[in-house]
N, C-alpha and C positions, 0 to 999 in steps of 0.2 A: 194480206195478213191470211196466212193458211190455219184453218180450223182442221184439226184432227179427231176424228169420231171412232171410241171405242163402242162398237154395238155386238151384241148377241148374235149369233147366227141367224137366218133368217128362216132355218127350220133346224130344230132339233126332237129326238128323241132320248126317250129312257132306255128304251131295249137295246141291248148290246148287239143283237144280229140284224138291227137296222142300217142301213148304208147312212143313214142321218146321224149316230151316234158317236157323239164326239165327248170323250171321257175329259178331257181338258176344261172344257167347258163346265160341263156337269159340277167337277172337282171346286171351280170358281165361283159356280151359285149364280145360276139363272132365275130371276122371277117372272112370272108370267101373270099379265093382268089382261083377262077375258070379260070381255062385256062391262067394263068399268070396275071389275070385282078381282083383288088379287086370288089366285087361285093355287093351292099347291098339290094338284091331283091330277096335273096334264101328267099325262103319257107322251104325248108327241104334239108340238106345233107349227104353222108355217103360216108366218107373217103376210106374204106378200099374196096368197090366197085365202086369208081371213079363215082360218080353220084352227081347231085343237081337237085332238084326241082324249078323253076321259074313260076309266073302267068303269064298266056297266055291272054295278054291284061287286058280289064276289063271284061271278059267273066266268069262268076258265073253259077253254075250247079243248079238243082232245090232245093237244100238245102241253098243256100244263099252263098256257101263257092266259093273261088276263083276257076278256072280250072287252072290247071298248066299243064307243058312242063318236062319231065325228060331228061336232056342233060348229055351226059357223055363226061369225060375229067377229065385229073388231078385236085383234091382237095385237098384244103391247110387249115387248121383251125388254129384260133390263137384269144388268148386274144386282146381286141385294148387296153386295159389300163395296 
């Protein structure tokens, strides 16, 4: 018996200039559970390295992109629908 699993990408970024940006996956709807809690403010995540990036308040860099913090911990990604 062969089981096929449809998993979200191992690494995904919201920023369109990132090499890990996948518009098809974002349009489908990826949910992220970090440290056992569903989070909606994730800018980027990596399951294999166990970290997420979240926006650091309203701070922006000189290019107008939000400043982010990298938090380490268990990361789970799932399809919302």
